[in-house]
C-alpha positions as CSV (number, residue, x, y, z in Angstrom):
1,M,6.8,11.1,49.4
2,E,3.0,11.2,49.6
3,V,1.4,14.6,48.6
4,T,-1.4,15.6,51.1
5,R,-4.7,16.7,49.9
6,T,-4.2,20.1,51.8
7,A,-1.0,20.9,49.9
8,V,-2.8,20.5,46.7
9,I,-6.1,22.3,47.6
10,A,-4.6,25.4,49.4
11,P,-2.8,26.9,46.4
12,V,-5.7,26.1,44.2
13,V,-8.0,28.0,46.6
14,A,-5.6,31.0,46.9
15,I,-5.3,31.3,43.1
16,A,-9.1,31.0,42.8
17,L,-9.6,33.7,45.3
18,A,-7.1,36.0,43.6
19,L,-8.7,35.6,40.2
20,A,-12.2,35.6,41.4
21,P,-14.2,38.8,40.3
22,G,-16.5,40.8,42.5
23,C,-16.5,40.9,46.2
24,F,-13.6,38.5,46.7
25,A,-11.2,41.2,45.4
26,F,-11.8,43.1,48.6
27,T,-11.8,40.2,51.2
28,T,-10.8,41.3,54.7
29,K,-8.1,39.7,56.8
30,S,-10.6,38.3,59.2
31,E,-12.7,36.9,56.4
32,G,-9.6,35.4,54.9
33,K,-8.8,33.8,58.2
34,T,-12.3,32.4,58.5
35,L,-12.1,31.1,54.9
36,R,-8.8,29.6,55.7
37,N,-10.2,27.9,58.7
38,D,-13.1,26.6,56.7
39,V,-10.7,25.2,54.1
40,D,-8.6,23.6,56.9
41,E,-11.8,22.1,58.3
42,I,-12.8,20.8,54.9
43,D,-9.3,19.4,54.5
44,R,-9.5,17.8,57.9
45,R,-12.8,16.2,57.1
46,L,-11.5,15.0,53.8
47,S,-8.5,13.5,55.5
48,A,-10.7,11.8,58.1
49,N,-13.0,10.5,55.4
50,E,-10.0,9.4,53.4
51,N,-8.5,7.5,56.4
52,T,-11.9,6.0,57.1
53,L,-12.3,5.0,53.4
54,Q,-8.8,3.5,53.3
55,G,-9.6,1.6,56.5
56,K,-12.8,0.3,54.8
57,I,-10.8,-0.5,51.7
58,A,-8.3,-2.4,53.8
59,E,-11.1,-4.2,55.6
60,L,-12.7,-5.0,52.3
61,E,-9.4,-6.2,50.8
62,E,-8.9,-8.4,53.9
63,V,-12.4,-9.7,53.6
64,L,-11.8,-10.3,49.9
65,G,-8.5,-12.1,50.6
66,K,-10.2,-14.3,53.1
67,A,-13.1,-14.9,50.8
68,T,-10.6,-15.7,48.0
69,K,-8.6,-18.1,50.2
70,L,-11.9,-19.7,51.4
71,L,-13.1,-19.9,47.8
72,Q,-9.8,-21.4,46.8
73,R,-9.8,-23.8,49.7
74,N,-13.4,-24.7,49.0
75,S,-12.6,-25.1,45.3
76,A,-9.7,-27.4,46.3
77,D,-11.9,-29.3,48.7
78,L,-14.6,-29.4,46.1
79,G,-12.1,-30.8,43.6
80,A,-10.9,-33.3,46.1
81,D,-14.5,-34.2,46.8
82,V,-15.3,-34.5,43.1
83,K,-12.1,-36.7,42.6
84,A,-13.1,-38.8,45.6
85,L,-16.6,-39.1,44.2
86,V,-15.3,-40.1,40.8
87,E,-13.0,-42.7,42.4
88,E,-15.8,-44.0,44.6
89,N,-18.1,-44.1,41.6
90,A,-15.5,-46.1,39.7
91,Q,-15.2,-48.5,42.6
92,L,-18.9,-48.8,42.8
93,T,-19.1,-49.4,39.1
94,G,-16.4,-52.1,39.5
95,L,-18.3,-53.6,42.4
96,V,-21.5,-53.6,40.3
97,M,-19.8,-55.3,37.4
98,D,-18.3,-57.9,39.7
99,A,-21.6,-58.5,41.3
100,K,-23.2,-58.9,37.9
101,R,-20.5,-61.4,36.9
102,V,-20.9,-63.3,40.1
103,V,-24.7,-63.4,39.7
104,G,-24.2,-64.6,36.1
105,E,-21.8,-67.3,37.2
106,L,-24.2,-68.4,40.0
107,R,-27.1,-68.4,37.6
108,N,-25.2,-70.6,35.2
109,E,-24.2,-72.9,38.0
110,M,-27.8,-73.1,39.2
111,Q,-28.9,-73.9,35.7
112,E,-26.3,-76.7,35.4
113,L,-27.2,-78.0,38.8
114,Q,-30.9,-77.9,37.9
115,A,-30.3,-79.8,34.6
116,R,-28.1,-82.4,36.4
117,Y,-30.7,-82.8,39.2
118,E,-33.5,-83.1,36.6
119,A,-31.5,-85.8,34.7
120,Q,-30.8,-87.6,38.0
121,L,-34.5,-87.4,38.9
122,Q,-35.5,-88.8,35.5
123,E,-33.0,-91.6,35.9
124,I,-34.4,-92.4,39.4
125,D,-38.0,-92.3,38.1
126,A,-37.0,-94.7,35.3
127,R,-35.3,-97.0,37.8
128,V,-38.4,-96.9,40.0
129,E,-40.6,-97.6,37.1
130,R,-38.4,-100.6,36.1
131,L,-38.5,-101.9,39.6
132,E,-42.2,-101.5,39.8
133,Q,-42.6,-103.3,36.5
134,K,-40.2,-106.0,37.6
135,A,-42.2,-106.4,40.8
136,Q,-45.3,-107.0,38.8
137,E,-43.7,-109.5,36.6
138,P,-44.0,-113.2,37.4
139,P,-41.0,-114.8,39.0
140,P,-38.3,-116.1,36.6
141,K,-38.9,-119.6,35.2
142,T,-36.7,-122.5,36.1
143,A,-34.7,-124.4,33.5
144,A,-37.3,-127.2,33.5
145,E,-40.1,-124.8,33.0
146,T,-38.3,-123.0,30.2
147,F,-37.5,-126.2,28.4
148,S,-41.1,-127.5,28.8
149,D,-42.6,-124.3,27.5
150,G,-40.3,-124.5,24.5
151,K,-41.1,-128.1,23.7
152,R,-44.8,-127.4,24.1
153,A,-44.6,-124.5,21.6
154,L,-42.6,-126.6,19.1
155,D,-45.1,-129.4,19.2
156,A,-47.9,-126.8,18.7
157,K,-46.0,-125.4,15.7
158,Q,-45.5,-122.1,17.5
159,Y,-42.0,-122.0,16.1
160,Q,-41.1,-118.4,17.0
161,Q,-42.1,-118.9,20.7
162,A,-40.3,-122.2,20.7
163,R,-37.1,-120.5,19.5
164,I,-37.4,-117.8,22.1
165,E,-37.7,-120.4,24.9
166,F,-34.9,-122.7,23.7
167,A,-32.5,-119.7,23.0
168,A,-33.1,-118.4,26.5
169,F,-32.5,-121.8,27.9
170,V,-29.1,-122.2,26.2
171,R,-28.0,-118.7,27.2
172,K,-29.0,-119.0,30.8
173,W,-27.9,-122.7,31.4
174,P,-25.2,-123.5,28.8
175,G,-23.8,-126.3,31.0
176,H,-27.2,-127.9,31.8
177,E,-27.6,-131.6,30.9
178,S,-30.4,-130.6,28.6
179,A,-28.5,-127.7,26.9
180,D,-27.7,-129.9,23.8
181,D,-31.4,-130.8,23.5
182,A,-32.4,-127.2,23.7
183,M,-29.8,-126.2,21.1
184,Y,-31.1,-128.9,18.7
185,Y,-34.7,-127.9,19.2
186,W,-33.8,-124.3,18.7
187,G,-32.3,-125.2,15.3
188,A,-35.5,-127.3,14.6
189,G,-37.6,-124.2,15.2
190,H,-35.8,-122.5,12.4
191,Y,-35.8,-125.5,10.1
192,L,-39.5,-126.2,10.5
193,D,-40.2,-122.5,9.9
194,G,-38.3,-122.4,6.7
195,N,-35.3,-120.4,8.1
196,Y,-32.7,-122.7,6.6
197,E,-29.7,-120.5,6.8
198,K,-30.3,-119.7,10.5
199,A,-31.0,-123.4,11.0
200,I,-27.6,-124.3,9.7
201,A,-25.9,-121.8,12.1
202,V,-27.7,-123.3,15.1
203,Y,-27.2,-127.0,14.0
204,Q,-23.5,-126.3,13.6
205,K,-23.3,-125.2,17.3
206,V,-24.8,-128.5,18.3
207,F,-22.0,-130.6,16.8
208,V,-19.3,-128.0,17.6
209,D,-20.3,-127.2,21.3
210,Y,-21.8,-130.6,22.1
211,K,-19.9,-133.0,19.8
212,D,-20.7,-135.9,22.1
213,S,-24.4,-135.2,22.2
214,K,-26.9,-137.7,21.0
215,W,-28.0,-135.0,18.6
216,A,-24.6,-134.3,17.0
217,D,-25.0,-136.6,14.0
218,E,-28.6,-135.6,13.4
219,A,-27.7,-132.0,13.7
220,L,-25.1,-132.5,10.9
221,Y,-27.7,-134.3,8.8
222,K,-30.2,-131.5,9.3
223,A,-27.6,-128.9,8.5
224,A,-26.9,-130.8,5.2
225,E,-30.6,-130.9,4.4
226,S,-30.9,-127.2,5.1
227,A,-28.0,-126.6,2.7
228,E,-29.8,-128.7,0.1
229,K,-32.9,-126.6,0.6
230,L,-30.8,-123.5,-0.2
231,K,-29.2,-125.4,-3.2
232,W,-25.8,-125.1,-1.5
233,C,-24.7,-128.5,-2.7
234,T,-21.0,-128.1,-1.7
235,D,-21.9,-127.3,1.9
236,A,-24.4,-130.2,2.0
237,L,-21.7,-132.6,0.8
238,A,-19.3,-131.3,3.4
239,Y,-21.8,-131.8,6.3
240,Y,-22.7,-135.4,5.1
241,A,-19.0,-136.2,4.8
242,V,-18.3,-135.0,8.3
243,L,-21.2,-137.1,9.6
244,Q,-19.7,-140.2,8.0
245,Q,-16.2,-139.5,9.2
246,N,-16.9,-138.4,12.8
247,Y,-19.9,-140.6,13.5
248,P,-19.3,-143.9,11.7
249,R,-21.8,-145.8,13.9
250,S,-24.6,-143.3,13.3
251,S,-27.9,-144.6,12.0
252,L,-27.9,-141.8,9.5
253,K,-24.6,-142.8,7.9
254,K,-26.2,-144.8,5.0
255,K,-28.7,-142.0,4.4
256,A,-25.8,-139.5,4.3
257,A,-23.9,-141.8,1.8
258,A,-27.0,-141.9,-0.5
259,R,-27.3,-138.1,-0.4
260,I,-23.7,-137.7,-1.2
261,K,-24.1,-139.9,-4.3
262,A,-27.2,-138.0,-5.4
263,L,-25.6,-134.6,-4.9
264,K,-22.5,-135.6,-6.9
265,K,-24.8,-136.6,-9.7
266,D,-26.8,-133.4,-9.6
267,R,-23.9,-130.9,-9.0
268,K,-24.0,-129.7,-12.6
269,N,-27.8,-129.3,-12.5
270,K,-28.3,-125.6,-11.8
271,S,-31.9,-126.1,-10.8
272,K,-30.7,-128.3,-7.8
273,C,-27.2,-126.9,-7.1
274,Q,-26.2,-123.3,-7.2
275,S,-22.9,-123.8,-5.4
């Protein structure tokens, strides 16, 4: 049960009055009533103030409760907002990384495309340059012109140019009626220039590729002579023997027989025969 402020104060006041010295020992009844009324008034005011204070306290507690709830709600909202911001930041960071990766890939692709285009442009430029050079070149020579130029160079002892012309003739027109002539003169260009080993290789093609040519027996003879120049006596004997066997009606048959006889005699002479 709640003890009122009046119940506590009244006895205290009575005791205080009873013990108080002086004039209070002789207090009259009317004065005591007046004092009692004053005490009751004070008590009433205290009660009123207490009620008012409790009301204020209740209001304050209500306000504090609302403020606490609001703060809690705001804190929760703030936490949610912070969490949302963190997630959004993570998403943005991921988007930025993806964007950087895409940009890097695009940059690499652009560099590759640029390099490929530059290579293609260089190739095109080279083709254009070749076409321009070709357009400025004289028209290709005919077979007759090529053969004539080669023979002219050979007669002028321009052996390298003669070989170039006759080699081009044989490569371009291997089935031409003058192909065996060009092959023979090609070999002659080497023989007259002292290139005996190369001369042998070309002369062999005359009697191998054009065995029915008017130059076949002479090509064999020249191959044998070239072998003698190199002191390859065994090879020379073989070429002379083939000439005798395959071309018995050749005007060079007797000369070939004489050379065979001489070579057999000199085979042991190291100054003339090394093989």
